[in-house]
C-alpha positions in Angstrom: -33.2 -54.6 81.7 -35.2 -52.0 83.8 -37.1 -52.3 86.6 -36.6 -56.2 86.7 -33.1 -56.0 86.4 -33.3 -53.5 89.4 -35.6 -55.4 91.7 -33.5 -59.1 91.0 -30.4 -56.8 91.9 -31.4 -55.6 94.6 -33.0 -59.1 95.7 -29.9 -61.1 95.1 -27.4 -58.3 96.3 -28.9 -57.7 99.6 -28.3 -61.5 100.3 -24.8 -61.6 98.9 -21.9 -61.9 102.1 -19.3 -59.3 102.5 -16.6 -62.2 101.5 -18.5 -62.4 98.0 -17.3 -59.3 96.1 -19.4 -57.9 93.1 -18.0 -57.6 89.3 -19.1 -56.1 86.6 -18.3 -57.9 83.2 -19.1 -55.5 80.3 -19.3 -57.7 77.7 -21.6 -59.5 75.3 -23.9 -60.8 77.9 -23.7 -63.7 79.9 -25.4 -66.8 80.2 -26.8 -68.3 83.8 -25.0 -71.8 82.8 -25.3 -74.5 85.6 -22.0 -73.2 86.7 -22.6 -69.9 86.9 -26.0 -70.6 88.4 -26.1 -68.2 92.1 -23.2 -66.2 90.7 -24.9 -63.8 88.5 -26.9 -61.5 90.5 -28.3 -59.0 87.7 -27.4 -58.2 83.8 -28.2 -54.8 82.1 -28.6 -54.4 78.5 -27.2 -51.2 77.6 -27.5 -51.4 74.1 -30.6 -53.0 72.9 -34.4 -53.2 73.8 -36.3 -56.2 75.2 -33.7 -59.0 75.0 -34.0 -61.3 77.4 -31.5 -61.7 80.3 -28.9 -64.2 80.3 -29.5 -65.7 76.7 -27.0 -64.2 75.0 -26.1 -64.3 71.2 -22.5 -65.0 71.6 -20.2 -66.9 73.8 -17.7 -64.1 75.0 -19.1 -62.9 78.4 -20.0 -66.8 79.1 -16.4 -67.7 78.6 -14.8 -64.5 80.8 -17.6 -65.2 83.6 -16.8 -69.1 84.3 -13.5 -67.9 83.9 -13.6 -65.2 86.5 -15.8 -67.6 88.4 -13.7 -70.6 88.6 -9.9 -68.2 89.3 -11.9 -66.9 92.3 -13.4 -70.1 93.4 -16.8 -69.0 93.0 -16.3 -66.1 95.8 -17.8 -63.9 93.2 -21.0 -61.8 92.6 -21.2 -61.3 88.5 -23.2 -58.0 87.1 -23.6 -58.5 83.2 -24.0 -55.2 81.6 -24.1 -56.5 77.8 -23.1 -53.7 75.3 -23.0 -56.1 72.1 -24.5 -54.5 69.4 -28.0 -55.7 68.8 -27.3 -56.1 64.4 -24.8 -58.3 64.8 -20.8 -58.4 64.0 -19.6 -57.3 60.7 -18.7 -60.3 58.5 -14.6 -61.0 59.8 -15.3 -58.8 62.8 -14.8 -61.1 66.5 -17.7 -60.2 68.9 -18.5 -58.6 71.1 -19.1 -55.8 68.1 -20.3 -52.3 69.1 -19.1 -49.3 67.2 -20.5 -47.0 69.3 -18.9 -45.9 72.6 -22.0 -45.0 73.8 -23.4 -48.5 75.4 -19.1 -48.6 77.2 -19.5 -45.2 78.6 -23.4 -46.0 79.5 -21.9 -49.3 81.2 -19.0 -48.0 83.3 -21.4 -45.3 84.7 -23.7 -48.2 85.5 -21.0 -50.4 87.0 -20.0 -46.8 89.2 -23.8 -46.5 90.1 -23.9 -50.0 91.7 -20.8 -49.6 93.8 -18.8 -53.0 92.4 -15.7 -53.2 93.6 -14.2 -54.6 90.1 -15.0 -53.5 86.4 -13.8 -56.8 84.1 -13.4 -55.2 80.5 -12.2 -58.0 78.2 -12.9 -55.7 74.9 -10.4 -53.4 72.5 -11.5 -50.0 73.5 -11.9 -47.2 70.8 -9.6 -44.7 72.2 -12.6 -42.3 72.9 -12.9 -39.1 75.3 -16.3 -40.1 77.1 -14.8 -44.0 77.5 -11.6 -42.2 79.2 -13.4 -40.0 81.5 -15.6 -43.0 82.5 -12.9 -45.5 83.4 -11.2 -42.3 85.5 -14.2 -41.9 87.0 -14.4 -45.0 88.3 -10.9 -45.5 89.6 -11.8 -42.5 91.0 -14.4 -44.1 93.1 -12.3 -47.0 94.4 -13.1 -49.4 91.4 -10.1 -52.1 90.2 -10.7 -51.7 86.6 -9.1 -54.8 84.6 -8.8 -54.7 81.4 -7.2 -56.3 78.3 -3.7 -55.5 76.4 -5.5 -56.7 73.1 -4.3 -59.4 70.9 -2.2 -57.5 68.0 1.0 -59.0 68.7 2.6 -55.4 69.6 5.3 -53.6 70.7 2.2 -51.7 73.0 -0.4 -52.0 74.6 -4.4 -51.4 73.6 -6.6 -49.3 75.7 -3.7 -47.5 77.0 -5.3 -44.1 77.2 -7.9 -46.0 79.8 -5.4 -47.5 81.7 -3.7 -44.2 82.6 -6.7 -42.5 83.1 -7.6 -45.4 85.7 -4.0 -45.6 87.0 -3.3 -46.6 90.0 -6.7 -48.6 90.2 -6.7 -49.4 86.2 -4.6 -53.0 84.8 -4.0 -53.9 81.9 -3.8 -57.6 81.6 -1.0 -59.8 78.7 -1.6 -63.5 77.9 1.4 -65.9 79.0 0.8 -69.5 77.6 1.3 -72.6 79.7 4.8 -72.4 79.9 4.2 -69.1 81.6 6.1 -67.3 78.4 4.0 -64.6 76.4 1.5 -65.6 73.8 3.2 -64.3 70.5 -0.4 -62.8 69.9 -0.1 -60.7 73.2 0.3 -56.8 72.9 3.0 -56.2 74.8 4.2 -53.2 77.7 5.9 -50.6 76.2 9.5 -50.7 77.1 9.9 -48.0 79.5 6.4 -48.2 80.5 5.2 -45.0 82.5 2.1 -43.9 84.0 0.1 -47.0 84.2 -0.1 -51.1 84.8 0.8 -53.7 83.0 0.5 -57.6 84.2 0.4 -60.8 82.5 -1.7 -63.9 83.0 -2.5 -67.0 81.7 -4.4 -66.9 78.2 -3.6 -69.4 75.9 -5.8 -72.7 76.0 -7.7 -71.6 79.1 -10.2 -74.0 80.3 -13.8 -72.3 80.2 -17.2 -73.1 78.5 -19.6 -72.0 76.3 -23.0 -70.1 76.5 -24.4 -73.5 76.2 -22.5 -74.9 78.7 -20.0 -77.1 76.7 -16.4 -77.3 77.7 -14.0 -74.6 75.7 -10.7 -73.2 75.7 -10.0 -69.9 75.1 -6.9 -67.8 73.9 -6.4 -64.6 74.1 -5.8 -61.2 76.5 -9.9 -61.4 76.9 -9.2 -64.7 78.8 -6.2 -63.6 80.8 -7.5 -60.3 82.1 -10.4 -62.4 84.5 -8.1 -63.9 86.3 -6.3 -61.0 87.3 -9.8 -59.5 88.5 -10.4 -62.8 90.8 -6.0 -62.0 92.1 -7.9 -58.6 92.8 -11.0 -59.4 94.0 -8.9 -61.7 96.2 -6.9 -59.3 97.9 -9.9 -56.8 98.3 -11.3 -59.6 100.6 -8.5 -60.2 102.9 -8.2 -56.3 103.3 -12.0 -56.1 104.2 -11.8 -59.4 106.3 
């Protein structure tokens, strides 16, 4: 988003109270719906050029941001780091889609430069050395990194290399249903999980909104992750109050 994005971030973040931690959402971009108005302080497009801010092609990032804002009772300042491929998704692929590690690495490092308090990554990331190094650096800088555990129904989580590199400031999030039971599609922690953190949050039929503001529900670890992010920044607020 260039200079405009930086100016917007500086203007709004300068007036953001300390009680509102800053969270970077690395995703498909976030729409400035009426509910998110005043919560979004900047958007940086890490994958494209000349794409207008807060006008995403896909709903995923807005759904994640809305869940985060609700779980945080609105006490959050959101930086959108847009990484979806301008070419769009391949047939059958679920957005956001990004075949290259480079925009994701750039987004994590942008979040580090902005000194955010937490990074929400509701994505299935490739086990790429540059991504794991960026997560490590974010965690070392004291930033909480929240990662979706993935939706393949496996007995081990996705994004595991990143969680291990960011331990103990990185955490994987699995999805529970409305009864508090593990969702059948969630990737679960290993029986003897070592060197990483794994937690559970509701991820089935989570109320949220689409980019056009329509009410919808979301199912998957993508939508459990922002609930954990909200919990973590609430802990941050208590520590710094």
